[in-house]
N, C-alpha and C positions, 0 to 999 in steps of 0.2 A: 124628516130635518136633515139639514147639512150643515155642518161645521168646517169653517174654513178659519185662516187668521193671515196676517201681514205684519212684518215687523218693520218699524221705521225708526228714527232717532231724534228724540226732543232736545233742542238746544237751548240753555237758558240765555236770557238777554246779557247776563253777567254772573261770572261763577258765585254760588253761595257758600260761604264759609260758616260751619258752626263747629261745636267744640271738638268733635271727633273726625272731620271730613271737611273737602272741598269739593263741591259737584258743579260741573259745568255743563253735562249733557247724560241722558241716559237712555236707554232703548224703551219704546213702547209697542207691545204687541197688540194689534187690534183684531179682536174675536168677532166673527159674524157668523150668527145662527140664522140660516135661510129656510123658509116653509112657506108654500102657497104662494109664492111669487114677492114674498116680503123678506126683508132681512132686520135683525136687531143686531145692535152692536154694542160691544164692551171691550175694556182696555185692562191690559195688565201690564205694568210697568216693571223693569228691572230693579231690583235692589241689593246691593252687595250686603247692606247691614241686616235685610230679612233673610238672606240666604237664598235669594231669587234671581239670578242670573238669567241672562236671556236663552241659554241653551237649556236649562233647567225648565223655564216655563213651556217652551216649545215641546220638551220631551213630555211633559205631563199632557200638554193639548192633544199630543198625538195618541197618548194612552187612553184619552176620554174620548177621542172622536167616535170610534165604534159605538161606544155606550150611548152618547148623545144622539147618534143619528139613529139608533134603534127606538128613541122615544116616540110612541104615536102622534102626539101633538104638542105645541108648546104650552097651551092651557093647562094639560093634565101635568106637565113637568112643573110648571110653577106653582098649582094648587099643591102638589105634594112636596115640593122644594126639591130642586135638582139635586142637592147634595143627599136627600134620603132616598130618591127614586132611582138612583143609577147604582148599581154594584161597584164599588172601588172609589167613588167620586169622594165620599166624605174623607178619604184620604189625601184629597189635593192639597197643595199649599192653599193658604187662605186668599192671597192675590188673586191666584188663579181660578179658584172657586168664585170669588167677588167677581171677575171678569166676566164668567160664563153666566152667573146669574144676571150682571147688568144687562148682558145681550140678551137673555131669555126675556127679560122684565122690558126691555125696548120693544121686542118682537111681539110680546103679548099685547103691549099697550097700543102699539100700531095696529093689530088685527082687530083690537076691540073699539080703536078710535079713542081711546083714553090716554091721558098723560099719566107718567108713572105714579104722580104723589097721589092720584085718585085711588089708583091699584093699592097704595100702602096704606090708604085710610084718611088721608087729608084732602078735603072736597077742593081747597083754594089753593092756589100755586103759591108755595112758600117764598119769601123773600126774607133775607136778613143780610145786617151788616156783618162782614167778615173783617178779619184781622189781615193787615199786610206785613209780610216777614221783611227785616231789617237785618242782615246778616253781620257777622263779626267783622267791622270795619273801624276805621279812625274816627274819632268824633266828627269832624268836618263835614266829610262825607255822608256821616250817618245823620247830621243835623240838615244837610241840603235835601237828602232823600225824604226825610221826613215832613220837612216843608213842603215839597212837590204833592206827597201823597195827601196830605192835609188838604190842600188847594184841590185836589182831583175828587174830594170828597170823604176820605177815610177818615173815621171817627175811632178805630182802634188799631194800634200797631202792635206787632210782636217783634220783640228786639232778642237777638241771639245773645248769651252770655257763655262762659266758660272759658275766658281767656285766660293763660298762665298766671297772670297777675289780675285779681279782682279787680283793682284799682281801674284797670282798662275798661272794664264792663260797667263799673260806676260812671266813668266819664263818658260812656257812649250812651247810657240811659240819660245821664242828665243833658247830653248833645241834643237827643231825640226829644226830650221833654221841651227844651229849647224852640227847637224846630217846629213842633207839634204841641203847643201848651195846652190845646183842648183835647187832645187824644186820650184814648184810654190805653195804658200799656200793659201788654202781656209781656213776661220775661221767661225765656227757655233757654236754660244752661245744657240742655240734653244730657242730663245726668253727670256734670262734671265736678260737682262738688262733692265734700264729705258731707256727712251729718251735721258734725260741728261746724263748718264751713256755711252750710245752709242756714242754720239756727243762728248765726252770728252775723250774716250777711243781709238776709231779707228785711229786717227792721231798716236797714240803711237804703235798700231799693225801696222800699215801701215810703220813705220819707222823700224819695223823688219821684214818687204819684204811680209807681207800679202797682196794678190791681189785682194780678194774680200771676202766680208762677208755675210752669211746667216741669215736671221731673227734674227738681233741683240735684237729686243725688243719684248716683250710679244704680240701674237696675239690679234687681236680686234679693234686694232686702226690704221687703214690705214694711217691715215693724219698723224699720228705721224710717221709712217714708212717712208713715203714720205718726211718728214721735215728732219729726220735723211739722208736720201738718198741724198738730197741737200746739206747738211753739210758734207757729208762723202768724205774724200780724196780717196776712193777706191769704187768701185761698191757695191750697196747693193742689195742682192737678197731675194725675198719674198718665203716663204716656209709655214708656218704654217698659214699666211695669204692669201695664194693663194692656195686654196683647188680646187674650182670648176672652170669652165668657165668664169662665171660671175665674179669670184673674180679676176682673171688673166686680165681681159678685164677693169675692174676697176681700175687696178695698171698700166695700160699700159702708157707708159710715165712719170710714177711718181718714179718709182724706175728702177734699171739697168737691172734687171732681175726677173724672175720667176721659181722657182724650180718646174716643173711638174713631178709628180709621178703617174703612172698609178692608182696606189690602190687609190689615192686621188681623181683624176679627172674622173675616170671610163674606162679607157682603151685606146687603140690606137687611135680610131677615134676622142676620146675627146682631146688627146693630140695634134692631127693633126689640130683640130680646133682652138686650143689655139696657135698654131704656126702661123698658117693664120692670126689670129686676131691681133698678136703682130708686124707682120711684118711692117716696117716703122716706129714704134712708139718710137723707141729709147730703148725699152725694150726686152732683150734677152731672149732665152729659156735655161734654165738648165734642163737636166734629171737626175733625182733623182730616190730612190727607197727605199724601206724596207729591212731589213734582210731578205733574201730569198734563194732560192736555184736557179741554172742556169736557172730551167724552169720558176720560176717566174720574173727573170732577162730579159730574152730573148727577149721578145716584144720590151722593151724599145730600145735594142742596135739594133734593126731593124729600130729604129727612129735616130740613133745617128748623122747622117749627119745633123740633123736639129739643132743641139744643139752647143751654144757657150760653155758652161760647161757641163761636163759628169760625174756623180758621180754614177757608177753602179757598187759598189763594194760589194753590199749584199752578193752575194754568195762566196766572198774571205773572208769572216768573219766565215765561218763554219767549223766546226771540222773536218766536212765529207759531202761534197756536193753529194747527190744521183743522179744529173745530170751532163751533160757535153755538150760542145758545143758552148759557146761564150768566153773562154780564159780569160784572165785578171791577171793571174799570173806574167806576165811580164809587168804590166801597161797597156795593151792594150785590149781592149774588140772589139770582131769582129763577126760580125752576118755571119752564115754559109751561104754556098751556097747550102746546102740540102734543099730538099721541106719541106715548112712549116716553124716552129719556127727553125727546125736544131738542136734539143737538143736530148739527148739520155740518157737512165737511165743507170747509171754505175753498180749498184748493187741495189738488193732488200733491201729495207729500210723497217723497222718495220713499218706496218699500222695497224690503227684500225678503 
């Protein structure tokens, strides 16, 4: 097998403001694994928050190249799991491991003529309503954006929160509710509140029609998050506190949901392990993502049937998505029935 990669820049249609940062663009490293005349693709996106700048991604891929190229065939690597079959690869950052695993899954699917979801145990291509994110912005543009999204077919919207003045967040949510009165609303402060603030504020957001909240308090205090979940009138979903399999297991039964992002946990196999571990605990699965192209989002879409909440809109935030194949512009993401991940390049993006 042959491992190569290319780096490109993904630009957002408009900057996305959350409680801790503003993002206008990020790098994507496209990973290609070639074997027998076929190529499997995966994507690793840079993330300062996750400690994964582009230079570190490339450094780890360079380290992994020789080990990947020693593998006898893709099927053996997939059956044994790439992280377990290669010396050194279990120490790869989760995002890099997820990208390599996605490329391998794509290649194995193409070689067998089967779509990824079948390889993962789902006979029929999953389709799910996804949320669409509205960043921290003023009420009037938030209402206008919500109205446009509702007309496009979105039935679930995620509203970012965590402004210095909570009154601004309440006004934004009220505006979104006015713009899309029938939509289900998810709130995401990205850990901006204290425990006391969360307990005091969540009933007020529930009165505005918010149906769940993601990581209301700063990560690092899972016991405090569990206390907030116990007091909250709406489901509390752990995100920044649920990075790994071990994190998710520790929170099972203490919060209402955990947000599984493949770039956090290490890929589809890790996500499936988390789903199985949560079964019967009272804690449900949310599938989330980073801002990425359709290539980067596709592996999670093939798992969408396992999730109670689906937040796979990262590709929809881009000014120009260089891949296609998972839909989403009408509010529904769909796994393709084509072999592998089912995505295709739409044009030649600038790579470096």
